[in-house]
PDB file as gemmi writes it, atoms N, CA and C in Angstrom:
CRYST1    1.000    1.000    1.000  90.00  90.00  90.00 P 1                      
ATOM      1  N   UNK A   1       0.844  -1.197  -0.004  1.00  0.00           N  
ATOM      2  CA  UNK A   1       0.000  -0.017   0.018  1.00  0.00           C  
ATOM      3  C   UNK A   1       0.903   1.268   0.008  1.00  0.00           C  
ATOM      4  N   UNK A   2       0.570   2.231  -0.809  1.00  0.00           N  
ATOM      5  CA  UNK A   2       1.332   3.435  -0.911  1.00  0.00           C  
ATOM      6  C   UNK A   2       1.073   4.324   0.301  1.00  0.00           C  
ATOM      7  N   UNK A   3       2.100   5.091   0.666  1.00  0.00           N  
ATOM      8  CA  UNK A   3       1.920   6.032   1.780  1.00  0.00           C  
ATOM      9  C   UNK A   3       0.965   7.113   1.346  1.00  0.00           C  
ATOM     10  N   UNK A   4       0.176   7.577   2.322  1.00  0.00           N  
ATOM     11  CA  UNK A   4      -0.729   8.678   2.093  1.00  0.00           C  
ATOM     12  C   UNK A   4       0.078   9.960   2.048  1.00  0.00           C  
ATOM     13  N   UNK A   5      -0.200  10.872   1.126  1.00  0.00           N  
ATOM     14  CA  UNK A   5       0.545  12.083   0.939  1.00  0.00           C  
ATOM     15  C   UNK A   5      -0.061  13.319   1.563  1.00  0.00           C  
ATOM     16  N   UNK A   6      -1.359  13.317   1.791  1.00  0.00           N  
ATOM     17  CA  UNK A   6      -2.044  14.518   2.235  1.00  0.00           C  
ATOM     18  C   UNK A   6      -3.153  14.183   3.235  1.00  0.00           C  
ATOM     19  N   UNK A   7      -3.073  14.800   4.404  1.00  0.00           N  
ATOM     20  CA  UNK A   7      -4.044  14.559   5.470  1.00  0.00           C  
ATOM     21  C   UNK A   7      -4.962  15.770   5.709  1.00  0.00           C  
ATOM     22  N   UNK A   8      -5.069  16.668   4.742  1.00  0.00           N  
ATOM     23  CA  UNK A   8      -5.835  17.889   4.953  1.00  0.00           C  
ATOM     24  C   UNK A   8      -7.306  17.599   5.235  1.00  0.00           C  
ATOM     25  N   UNK A   9      -7.847  16.559   4.593  1.00  0.00           N  
ATOM     26  CA  UNK A   9      -9.282  16.251   4.822  1.00  0.00           C  
ATOM     27  C   UNK A   9      -9.524  15.366   6.006  1.00  0.00           C  
ATOM     28  N   UNK A  10      -8.460  14.908   6.659  1.00  0.00           N  
ATOM     29  CA  UNK A  10      -8.592  14.035   7.853  1.00  0.00           C  
ATOM     30  C   UNK A  10      -8.820  14.833   9.136  1.00  0.00           C  
ATOM     31  N   UNK A  11      -8.736  16.165   9.056  1.00  0.00           N  
ATOM     32  CA  UNK A  11      -8.986  17.027  10.217  1.00  0.00           C  
ATOM     33  C   UNK A  11      -8.119  16.642  11.404  1.00  0.00           C  
ATOM     34  N   UNK A  12      -6.839  16.375  11.168  1.00  0.00           N  
ATOM     35  CA  UNK A  12      -5.928  16.015  12.261  1.00  0.00           C  
ATOM     36  C   UNK A  12      -5.495  17.243  13.044  1.00  0.00           C  
ATOM     37  N   UNK A  13      -5.584  18.410  12.420  1.00  0.00           N  
ATOM     38  CA  UNK A  13      -5.194  19.668  13.068  1.00  0.00           C  
ATOM     39  C   UNK A  13      -6.149  20.773  12.562  1.00  0.00           C  
ATOM     40  N   UNK A  14      -6.507  21.681  13.458  1.00  0.00           N  
ATOM     41  CA  UNK A  14      -7.314  22.817  13.057  1.00  0.00           C  
ATOM     42  C   UNK A  14      -6.405  24.011  12.896  1.00  0.00           C  
ATOM     43  N   UNK A  15      -6.284  24.497  11.659  1.00  0.00           N  
ATOM     44  CA  UNK A  15      -5.350  25.643  11.437  1.00  0.00           C  
ATOM     45  C   UNK A  15      -5.896  26.947  12.084  1.00  0.00           C  
ATOM     46  N   UNK A  16      -4.951  27.707  12.644  1.00  0.00           N  
ATOM     47  CA  UNK A  16      -5.280  29.035  13.108  1.00  0.00           C  
ATOM     48  C   UNK A  16      -4.983  29.938  11.909  1.00  0.00           C  
ATOM     49  N   UNK A  17      -5.990  30.676  11.437  1.00  0.00           N  
ATOM     50  CA  UNK A  17      -5.869  31.406  10.197  1.00  0.00           C  
ATOM     51  C   UNK A  17      -5.935  32.916  10.423  1.00  0.00           C  
ATOM     52  N   UNK A  18      -5.080  33.599   9.726  1.00  0.00           N  
ATOM     53  CA  UNK A  18      -5.126  35.064   9.644  1.00  0.00           C  
ATOM     54  C   UNK A  18      -5.298  35.392   8.163  1.00  0.00           C  
ATOM     55  N   UNK A  19      -6.443  35.936   7.780  1.00  0.00           N  
ATOM     56  CA  UNK A  19      -6.781  36.165   6.398  1.00  0.00           C  
ATOM     57  C   UNK A  19      -6.923  37.703   6.186  1.00  0.00           C  
ATOM     58  N   UNK A  20      -6.200  38.215   5.225  1.00  0.00           N  
ATOM     59  CA  UNK A  20      -6.329  39.579   4.772  1.00  0.00           C  
ATOM     60  C   UNK A  20      -6.573  39.569   3.261  1.00  0.00           C  
ATOM     61  N   UNK A  21      -7.859  39.435   2.893  1.00  0.00           N  
ATOM     62  CA  UNK A  21      -8.226  39.316   1.487  1.00  0.00           C  
ATOM     63  C   UNK A  21      -8.941  40.572   1.001  1.00  0.00           C  
ATOM     64  N   UNK A  22      -8.200  41.695   0.988  1.00  0.00           N  
ATOM     65  CA  UNK A  22      -8.787  42.956   0.647  1.00  0.00           C  
ATOM     66  C   UNK A  22      -9.274  43.036  -0.810  1.00  0.00           C  
ATOM     67  N   UNK A  23      -8.766  42.153  -1.669  1.00  0.00           N  
ATOM     68  CA  UNK A  23      -9.180  42.146  -3.063  1.00  0.00           C  
ATOM     69  C   UNK A  23     -10.327  41.137  -3.348  1.00  0.00           C  
ATOM     70  N   UNK A  24     -10.738  40.395  -2.353  1.00  0.00           N  
ATOM     71  CA  UNK A  24     -11.828  39.420  -2.550  1.00  0.00           C  
ATOM     72  C   UNK A  24     -11.441  38.271  -3.420  1.00  0.00           C  
ATOM     73  N   UNK A  25     -10.146  37.975  -3.511  1.00  0.00           N  
ATOM     74  CA  UNK A  25      -9.652  36.921  -4.398  1.00  0.00           C  
ATOM     75  C   UNK A  25     -10.210  35.533  -4.039  1.00  0.00           C  
ATOM     76  N   UNK A  26     -10.302  35.276  -2.744  1.00  0.00           N  
ATOM     77  CA  UNK A  26     -10.815  33.962  -2.319  1.00  0.00           C  
ATOM     78  C   UNK A  26     -12.261  33.739  -2.750  1.00  0.00           C  
ATOM     79  N   UNK A  27     -13.110  34.712  -2.598  1.00  0.00           N  
ATOM     80  CA  UNK A  27     -14.488  34.530  -3.001  1.00  0.00           C  
ATOM     81  C   UNK A  27     -14.623  34.563  -4.528  1.00  0.00           C  
ATOM     82  N   UNK A  28     -13.811  35.371  -5.207  1.00  0.00           N  
ATOM     83  CA  UNK A  28     -13.865  35.440  -6.644  1.00  0.00           C  
ATOM     84  C   UNK A  28     -13.504  34.087  -7.283  1.00  0.00           C  
ATOM     85  N   UNK A  29     -12.502  33.412  -6.671  1.00  0.00           N  
ATOM     86  CA  UNK A  29     -12.081  32.124  -7.205  1.00  0.00           C  
ATOM     87  C   UNK A  29     -12.685  30.932  -6.447  1.00  0.00           C  
ATOM     88  N   UNK A  30     -13.625  31.230  -5.547  1.00  0.00           N  
ATOM     89  CA  UNK A  30     -14.337  30.220  -4.760  1.00  0.00           C  
ATOM     90  C   UNK A  30     -13.327  29.320  -3.992  1.00  0.00           C  
ATOM     91  N   UNK A  31     -12.359  29.926  -3.301  1.00  0.00           N  
ATOM     92  CA  UNK A  31     -11.307  29.205  -2.601  1.00  0.00           C  
ATOM     93  C   UNK A  31     -11.620  29.086  -1.093  1.00  0.00           C  
ATOM     94  N   UNK A  32     -11.396  27.919  -0.556  1.00  0.00           N  
ATOM     95  CA  UNK A  32     -11.516  27.698   0.889  1.00  0.00           C  
ATOM     96  C   UNK A  32     -10.082  27.703   1.491  1.00  0.00           C  
ATOM     97  N   UNK A  33     -10.040  27.725   2.802  1.00  0.00           N  
ATOM     98  CA  UNK A  33      -8.737  27.604   3.479  1.00  0.00           C  
ATOM     99  C   UNK A  33      -8.071  26.294   3.078  1.00  0.00           C  
ATOM    100  N   UNK A  34      -8.822  25.189   3.025  1.00  0.00           N  
ATOM    101  CA  UNK A  34      -8.235  23.913   2.624  1.00  0.00           C  
ATOM    102  C   UNK A  34      -7.695  23.936   1.234  1.00  0.00           C  
ATOM    103  N   UNK A  35      -8.395  24.654   0.325  1.00  0.00           N  
ATOM    104  CA  UNK A  35      -7.864  24.772  -1.047  1.00  0.00           C  
ATOM    105  C   UNK A  35      -6.467  25.436  -1.041  1.00  0.00           C  
ATOM    106  N   UNK A  36      -6.344  26.490  -0.260  1.00  0.00           N  
ATOM    107  CA  UNK A  36      -5.060  27.208  -0.172  1.00  0.00           C  
ATOM    108  C   UNK A  36      -4.000  26.375   0.512  1.00  0.00           C  
ATOM    109  N   UNK A  37      -4.409  25.581   1.551  1.00  0.00           N  
ATOM    110  CA  UNK A  37      -3.426  24.673   2.156  1.00  0.00           C  
ATOM    111  C   UNK A  37      -2.950  23.672   1.133  1.00  0.00           C  
ATOM    112  N   UNK A  38      -3.872  23.127   0.354  1.00  0.00           N  
ATOM    113  CA  UNK A  38      -3.496  22.167  -0.680  1.00  0.00           C  
ATOM    114  C   UNK A  38      -2.543  22.788  -1.718  1.00  0.00           C  
ATOM    115  N   UNK A  39      -2.756  24.031  -2.072  1.00  0.00           N  
ATOM    116  CA  UNK A  39      -1.867  24.696  -3.020  1.00  0.00           C  
ATOM    117  C   UNK A  39      -0.489  24.940  -2.432  1.00  0.00           C  
ATOM    118  N   UNK A  40      -0.362  24.797  -1.113  1.00  0.00           N  
ATOM    119  CA  UNK A  40       0.910  24.885  -0.441  1.00  0.00           C  
ATOM    120  C   UNK A  40       1.452  23.553   0.047  1.00  0.00           C  
ATOM    121  N   UNK A  41       0.957  22.502  -0.538  1.00  0.00           N  
ATOM    122  CA  UNK A  41       1.479  21.158  -0.221  1.00  0.00           C  
ATOM    123  C   UNK A  41       0.637  20.315   0.681  1.00  0.00           C  
ATOM    124  N   UNK A  42      -0.506  20.845   1.097  1.00  0.00           N  
ATOM    125  CA  UNK A  42      -1.401  20.058   1.925  1.00  0.00           C  
ATOM    126  C   UNK A  42      -0.868  19.868   3.350  1.00  0.00           C  
ATOM    127  N   UNK A  43      -1.354  18.862   4.001  1.00  0.00           N  
ATOM    128  CA  UNK A  43      -0.876  18.452   5.345  1.00  0.00           C  
ATOM    129  C   UNK A  43      -0.160  17.109   5.139  1.00  0.00           C  
ATOM    130  N   UNK A  44       1.153  17.084   5.009  1.00  0.00           N  
ATOM    131  CA  UNK A  44       1.892  15.925   4.574  1.00  0.00           C  
ATOM    132  C   UNK A  44       2.152  14.861   5.641  1.00  0.00           C  
ATOM    133  N   UNK A  45       1.699  15.064   6.838  1.00  0.00           N  
ATOM    134  CA  UNK A  45       1.981  14.090   7.902  1.00  0.00           C  
ATOM    135  C   UNK A  45       0.893  14.149   8.951  1.00  0.00           C  
ATOM    136  N   UNK A  46       0.531  12.992   9.462  1.00  0.00           N  
ATOM    137  CA  UNK A  46      -0.465  12.973  10.536  1.00  0.00           C  
ATOM    138  C   UNK A  46       0.157  13.319  11.881  1.00  0.00           C  
ATOM    139  N   UNK A  47       1.459  13.552  11.904  1.00  0.00           N  
ATOM    140  CA  UNK A  47       2.189  13.939  13.136  1.00  0.00           C  
ATOM    141  C   UNK A  47       2.070  15.439  13.443  1.00  0.00           C  
ATOM    142  N   UNK A  48       1.484  16.204  12.547  1.00  0.00           N  
ATOM    143  CA  UNK A  48       1.375  17.649  12.748  1.00  0.00           C  
ATOM    144  C   UNK A  48       0.314  17.926  13.813  1.00  0.00           C  
ATOM    145  N   UNK A  49       0.720  18.720  14.808  1.00  0.00           N  
ATOM    146  CA  UNK A  49      -0.230  19.053  15.908  1.00  0.00           C  
ATOM    147  C   UNK A  49      -0.521  20.509  15.979  1.00  0.00           C  
ATOM    148  N   UNK A  50       0.284  21.372  15.290  1.00  0.00           N  
ATOM    149  CA  UNK A  50       0.091  22.803  15.289  1.00  0.00           C  
ATOM    150  C   UNK A  50       0.162  23.307  13.863  1.00  0.00           C  
ATOM    151  N   UNK A  51      -0.717  24.237  13.517  1.00  0.00           N  
ATOM    152  CA  UNK A  51      -0.739  24.812  12.171  1.00  0.00           C  
ATOM    153  C   UNK A  51      -1.255  26.240  12.226  1.00  0.00           C  
ATOM    154  N   UNK A  52      -0.463  27.129  11.684  1.00  0.00           N  
ATOM    155  CA  UNK A  52      -0.876  28.552  11.575  1.00  0.00           C  
ATOM    156  C   UNK A  52      -0.693  28.988  10.148  1.00  0.00           C  
ATOM    157  N   UNK A  53      -1.685  29.684   9.617  1.00  0.00           N  
ATOM    158  CA  UNK A  53      -1.655  30.091   8.209  1.00  0.00           C  
ATOM    159  C   UNK A  53      -1.961  31.605   8.105  1.00  0.00           C  
ATOM    160  N   UNK A  54      -1.144  32.261   7.280  1.00  0.00           N  
ATOM    161  CA  UNK A  54      -1.375  33.695   6.980  1.00  0.00           C  
ATOM    162  C   UNK A  54      -1.645  33.784   5.489  1.00  0.00           C  
ATOM    163  N   UNK A  55      -2.751  34.405   5.136  1.00  0.00           N  
ATOM    164  CA  UNK A  55      -3.144  34.572   3.741  1.00  0.00           C  
ATOM    165  C   UNK A  55      -3.308  36.064   3.491  1.00  0.00           C  
ATOM    166  N   UNK A  56      -2.597  36.551   2.471  1.00  0.00           N  
ATOM    167  CA  UNK A  56      -2.667  37.977   2.164  1.00  0.00           C  
ATOM    168  C   UNK A  56      -2.776  38.114   0.627  1.00  0.00           C  
ATOM    169  N   UNK A  57      -3.803  38.815   0.181  1.00  0.00           N  
ATOM    170  CA  UNK A  57      -3.903  39.100  -1.244  1.00  0.00           C  
ATOM    171  C   UNK A  57      -3.076  40.327  -1.548  1.00  0.00           C  
ATOM    172  N   UNK A  58      -2.152  40.180  -2.488  1.00  0.00           N  
ATOM    173  CA  UNK A  58      -1.288  41.263  -2.880  1.00  0.00           C  
ATOM    174  C   UNK A  58      -1.849  42.141  -3.951  1.00  0.00           C  
ATOM    175  N   UNK A  59      -2.618  41.503  -4.867  1.00  0.00           N  
ATOM    176  CA  UNK A  59      -3.314  42.205  -5.928  1.00  0.00           C  
ATOM    177  C   UNK A  59      -4.608  41.435  -6.163  1.00  0.00           C  
ATOM    178  N   UNK A  60      -5.338  41.795  -7.185  1.00  0.00           N  
ATOM    179  CA  UNK A  60      -6.592  41.092  -7.496  1.00  0.00           C  
ATOM    180  C   UNK A  60      -6.370  39.699  -8.027  1.00  0.00           C  
ATOM    181  N   UNK A  61      -5.092  39.362  -8.391  1.00  0.00           N  
ATOM    182  CA  UNK A  61      -4.790  38.039  -8.958  1.00  0.00           C  
ATOM    183  C   UNK A  61      -3.743  37.251  -8.175  1.00  0.00           C  
ATOM    184  N   UNK A  62      -3.108  37.857  -7.176  1.00  0.00           N  
ATOM    185  CA  UNK A  62      -2.017  37.182  -6.451  1.00  0.00           C  
ATOM    186  C   UNK A  62      -2.319  37.083  -4.958  1.00  0.00           C  
ATOM    187  N   UNK A  63      -2.132  35.861  -4.447  1.00  0.00           N  
ATOM    188  CA  UNK A  63      -2.297  35.615  -3.026  1.00  0.00           C  
ATOM    189  C   UNK A  63      -0.952  35.081  -2.487  1.00  0.00           C  
ATOM    190  N   UNK A  64      -0.582  35.559  -1.312  1.00  0.00           N  
ATOM    191  CA  UNK A  64       0.621  35.147  -0.612  1.00  0.00           C  
ATOM    192  C   UNK A  64       0.183  34.295   0.570  1.00  0.00           C  
ATOM    193  N   UNK A  65       0.769  33.088   0.687  1.00  0.00           N  
ATOM    194  CA  UNK A  65       0.328  32.158   1.708  1.00  0.00           C  
ATOM    195  C   UNK A  65       1.554  31.689   2.504  1.00  0.00           C  
ATOM    196  N   UNK A  66       1.443  31.783   3.863  1.00  0.00           N  
ATOM    197  CA  UNK A  66       2.531  31.301   4.744  1.00  0.00           C  
ATOM    198  C   UNK A  66       1.885  30.233   5.623  1.00  0.00           C  
ATOM    199  N   UNK A  67       2.511  29.078   5.637  1.00  0.00           N  
ATOM    200  CA  UNK A  67       2.064  27.968   6.470  1.00  0.00           C  
ATOM    201  C   UNK A  67       3.161  27.640   7.485  1.00  0.00           C  
ATOM    202  N   UNK A  68       2.816  27.690   8.743  1.00  0.00           N  
ATOM    203  CA  UNK A  68       3.770  27.357   9.802  1.00  0.00           C  
ATOM    204  C   UNK A  68       3.193  26.189  10.617  1.00  0.00           C  
ATOM    205  N   UNK A  69       3.961  25.093  10.705  1.00  0.00           N  
ATOM    206  CA  UNK A  69       3.529  23.949  11.515  1.00  0.00           C  
ATOM    207  C   UNK A  69       4.685  23.586  12.455  1.00  0.00           C  
ATOM    208  N   UNK A  70       4.440  22.594  13.288  1.00  0.00           N  
ATOM    209  CA  UNK A  70       5.498  22.144  14.158  1.00  0.00           C  
ATOM    210  C   UNK A  70       6.496  21.222  13.429  1.00  0.00           C  
ATOM    211  N   UNK A  71       6.239  20.905  12.116  1.00  0.00           N  
ATOM    212  CA  UNK A  71       7.160  20.089  11.351  1.00  0.00           C  
ATOM    213  C   UNK A  71       7.819  20.823  10.184  1.00  0.00           C  
ATOM    214  N   UNK A  72       7.203  21.918   9.697  1.00  0.00           N  
ATOM    215  CA  UNK A  72       7.720  22.604   8.563  1.00  0.00           C  
ATOM    216  C   UNK A  72       7.138  23.994   8.428  1.00  0.00           C  
ATOM    217  N   UNK A  73       7.748  24.800   7.530  1.00  0.00           N  
ATOM    218  CA  UNK A  73       7.207  26.117   7.132  1.00  0.00           C  
ATOM    219  C   UNK A  73       7.263  26.189   5.612  1.00  0.00           C  
ATOM    220  N   UNK A  74       6.258  26.777   5.029  1.00  0.00           N  
ATOM    221  CA  UNK A  74       6.201  26.996   3.575  1.00  0.00           C  
ATOM    222  C   UNK A  74       5.666  28.409   3.303  1.00  0.00           C  
ATOM    223  N   UNK A  75       6.298  29.101   2.345  1.00  0.00           N  
ATOM    224  CA  UNK A  75       5.801  30.409   1.931  1.00  0.00           C  
ATOM    225  C   UNK A  75       5.704  30.365   0.387  1.00  0.00           C  
ATOM    226  N   UNK A  76       4.516  30.599  -0.117  1.00  0.00           N  
ATOM    227  CA  UNK A  76       4.278  30.579  -1.585  1.00  0.00           C  
ATOM    228  C   UNK A  76       3.424  31.755  -1.989  1.00  0.00           C  
ATOM    229  N   UNK A  77       3.606  32.174  -3.243  1.00  0.00           N  
ATOM    230  CA  UNK A  77       2.732  33.161  -3.866  1.00  0.00           C  
ATOM    231  C   UNK A  77       2.054  32.464  -5.057  1.00  0.00           C  
ATOM    232  N   UNK A  78       0.769  32.688  -5.214  1.00  0.00           N  
ATOM    233  CA  UNK A  78       0.052  32.080  -6.330  1.00  0.00           C  
ATOM    234  C   UNK A  78      -0.554  33.174  -7.165  1.00  0.00           C  
ATOM    235  N   UNK A  79      -0.245  33.124  -8.440  1.00  0.00           N  
ATOM    236  CA  UNK A  79      -0.778  34.100  -9.409  1.00  0.00           C  
ATOM    237  C   UNK A  79      -1.858  33.407 -10.253  1.00  0.00           C  
ATOM    238  N   UNK A  80      -3.107  33.757  -9.969  1.00  0.00           N  
ATOM    239  CA  UNK A  80      -4.223  33.123 -10.663  1.00  0.00           C  
ATOM    240  C   UNK A  80      -4.395  33.577 -12.088  1.00  0.00           C  
ATOM    241  N   UNK A  81      -3.921  34.747 -12.420  1.00  0.00           N  
ATOM    242  CA  UNK A  81      -4.030  35.243 -13.808  1.00  0.00           C  
ATOM    243  C   UNK A  81      -3.127  34.417 -14.708  1.00  0.00           C  
ATOM    244  N   UNK A  82      -1.910  34.115 -14.284  1.00  0.00           N  
ATOM    245  CA  UNK A  82      -0.944  33.412 -15.115  1.00  0.00           C  
ATOM    246  C   UNK A  82      -0.823  31.934 -14.754  1.00  0.00           C  
ATOM    247  N   UNK A  83      -1.485  31.525 -13.663  1.00  0.00           N  
ATOM    248  CA  UNK A  83      -1.427  30.099 -13.253  1.00  0.00           C  
ATOM    249  C   UNK A  83      -0.070  29.690 -12.770  1.00  0.00           C  
ATOM    250  N   UNK A  84       0.596  30.560 -12.039  1.00  0.00           N  
ATOM    251  CA  UNK A  84       1.966  30.295 -11.517  1.00  0.00           C  
ATOM    252  C   UNK A  84       1.958  30.209 -10.019  1.00  0.00           C  
ATOM    253  N   UNK A  85       2.847  29.305  -9.488  1.00  0.00           N  
ATOM    254  CA  UNK A  85       3.101  29.245  -8.073  1.00  0.00           C  
ATOM    255  C   UNK A  85       4.566  29.494  -7.882  1.00  0.00           C  
ATOM    256  N   UNK A  86       4.866  30.455  -7.023  1.00  0.00           N  
ATOM    257  CA  UNK A  86       6.271  30.809  -6.703  1.00  0.00           C  
ATOM    258  C   UNK A  86       6.576  30.268  -5.303  1.00  0.00           C  
ATOM    259  N   UNK A  87       7.510  29.352  -5.205  1.00  0.00           N  
ATOM    260  CA  UNK A  87       7.914  28.778  -3.947  1.00  0.00           C  
ATOM    261  C   UNK A  87       9.027  29.659  -3.353  1.00  0.00           C  
ATOM    262  N   UNK A  88       8.659  30.532  -2.447  1.00  0.00           N  
ATOM    263  CA  UNK A  88       9.631  31.451  -1.839  1.00  0.00           C  
ATOM    264  C   UNK A  88      10.496  30.765  -0.821  1.00  0.00           C  
ATOM    265  N   UNK A  89       9.923  29.868  -0.001  1.00  0.00           N  
ATOM    266  CA  UNK A  89      10.650  29.348   1.158  1.00  0.00           C  
ATOM    267  C   UNK A  89      10.051  28.047   1.606  1.00  0.00           C  
ATOM    268  N   UNK A  90      10.899  27.090   1.999  1.00  0.00           N  
ATOM    269  CA  UNK A  90      10.464  25.866   2.627  1.00  0.00           C  
ATOM    270  C   UNK A  90      11.527  25.453   3.639  1.00  0.00           C  
ATOM    271  N   UNK A  91      11.120  25.163   4.843  1.00  0.00           N  
ATOM    272  CA  UNK A  91      12.014  24.672   5.880  1.00  0.00           C  
ATOM    273  C   UNK A  91      11.334  23.466   6.530  1.00  0.00           C  
ATOM    274  N   UNK A  92      11.996  22.332   6.498  1.00  0.00           N  
ATOM    275  CA  UNK A  92      11.499  21.105   7.125  1.00  0.00           C  
ATOM    276  C   UNK A  92      12.381  20.840   8.326  1.00  0.00           C  
ATOM    277  N   UNK A  93      11.780  20.696   9.490  1.00  0.00           N  
ATOM    278  CA  UNK A  93      12.514  20.521  10.752  1.00  0.00           C  
ATOM    279  C   UNK A  93      13.029  19.116  10.935  1.00  0.00           C  
ATOM    280  N   UNK A  94      12.251  18.120  10.575  1.00  0.00           N  
ATOM    281  CA  UNK A  94      12.648  16.702  10.781  1.00  0.00           C  
ATOM    282  C   UNK A  94      13.056  16.108   9.446  1.00  0.00           C  
ATOM    283  N   UNK A  95      14.345  15.883   9.275  1.00  0.00           N  
ATOM    284  CA  UNK A  95      14.873  15.328   8.014  1.00  0.00           C  
ATOM    285  C   UNK A  95      14.611  13.794   7.979  1.00  0.00           C  
ATOM    286  N   UNK A  96      14.555  13.284   6.771  1.00  0.00           N  
ATOM    287  CA  UNK A  96      14.418  11.875   6.555  1.00  0.00           C  
ATOM    288  C   UNK A  96      13.000  11.303   6.684  1.00  0.00           C  
ATOM    289  N   UNK A  97      12.016  12.132   6.795  1.00  0.00           N  
ATOM    290  CA  UNK A  97      10.632  11.632   6.934  1.00  0.00           C  
ATOM    291  C   UNK A  97       9.761  11.977   5.704  1.00  0.00           C  
ATOM    292  N   UNK A  98      10.424  12.435   4.643  1.00  0.00           N  
ATOM    293  CA  UNK A  98       9.762  12.725   3.352  1.00  0.00           C  
ATOM    294  C   UNK A  98       8.731  13.841   3.405  1.00  0.00           C  
ATOM    295  N   UNK A  99       8.825  14.708   4.409  1.00  0.00           N  
ATOM    296  CA  UNK A  99       7.899  15.808   4.500  1.00  0.00           C  
ATOM    297  C   UNK A  99       8.044  16.746   3.282  1.00  0.00           C  
ATOM    298  N   UNK A 100       9.269  17.168   2.972  1.00  0.00           N  
ATOM    299  CA  UNK A 100       9.501  18.045   1.821  1.00  0.00           C  
ATOM    300  C   UNK A 100       9.060  17.422   0.536  1.00  0.00           C  
ATOM    301  N   UNK A 101       9.344  16.157   0.340  1.00  0.00           N  
ATOM    302  CA  UNK A 101       8.917  15.460  -0.881  1.00  0.00           C  
ATOM    303  C   UNK A 101       7.400  15.471  -1.004  1.00  0.00           C  
ATOM    304  N   UNK A 102       6.727  15.180   0.093  1.00  0.00           N  
ATOM    305  CA  UNK A 102       5.226  15.158   0.078  1.00  0.00           C  
ATOM    306  C   UNK A 102       4.662  16.528  -0.186  1.00  0.00           C  
ATOM    307  N   UNK A 103       5.324  17.575   0.357  1.00  0.00           N  
ATOM    308  CA  UNK A 103       4.839  18.946   0.106  1.00  0.00           C  
ATOM    309  C   UNK A 103       4.890  19.288  -1.374  1.00  0.00           C  
ATOM    310  N   UNK A 104       5.952  18.815  -2.091  1.00  0.00           N  
ATOM    311  CA  UNK A 104       6.059  19.086  -3.538  1.00  0.00           C  
ATOM    312  C   UNK A 104       5.128  18.183  -4.337  1.00  0.00           C  
ATOM    313  N   UNK A 105       4.843  16.955  -3.853  1.00  0.00           N  
ATOM    314  CA  UNK A 105       3.982  16.078  -4.609  1.00  0.00           C  
ATOM    315  C   UNK A 105       2.517  16.388  -4.477  1.00  0.00           C  
ATOM    316  N   UNK A 106       2.112  16.929  -3.346  1.00  0.00           N  
ATOM    317  CA  UNK A 106       0.725  17.330  -3.140  1.00  0.00           C  
ATOM    318  C   UNK A 106       0.406  18.497  -4.043  1.00  0.00           C  
ATOM    319  N   UNK A 107      -0.737  18.403  -4.718  1.00  0.00           N  
ATOM    320  CA  UNK A 107      -1.218  19.433  -5.630  1.00  0.00           C  
ATOM    321  C   UNK A 107      -0.264  20.433  -6.037  1.00  0.00           C  
TER     322      UNK A 107                                                      
END                                                                             
């Protein structure tokens, strides 16, 4: 059996969210918090017990997302006009558990 890559729908952790969507990008594109988590690699381990997310719309087409957990941090910008994701930063605290690989494989 293959390892599961994403636990976002398993509700193993409730993210603490800070959302600043002054351009209404989330409602315009019908995006949920889980959608944005998935665009940042999902929840790659069931060992995650803490999750904080910051979502900031920079323009009407670009959202900046920061995900901080007790196992990793990810910072990405997503441009919906051009369909691009810019991976600004990723830090995995526990090496050898395939967290980074799963973050890149998830959506």
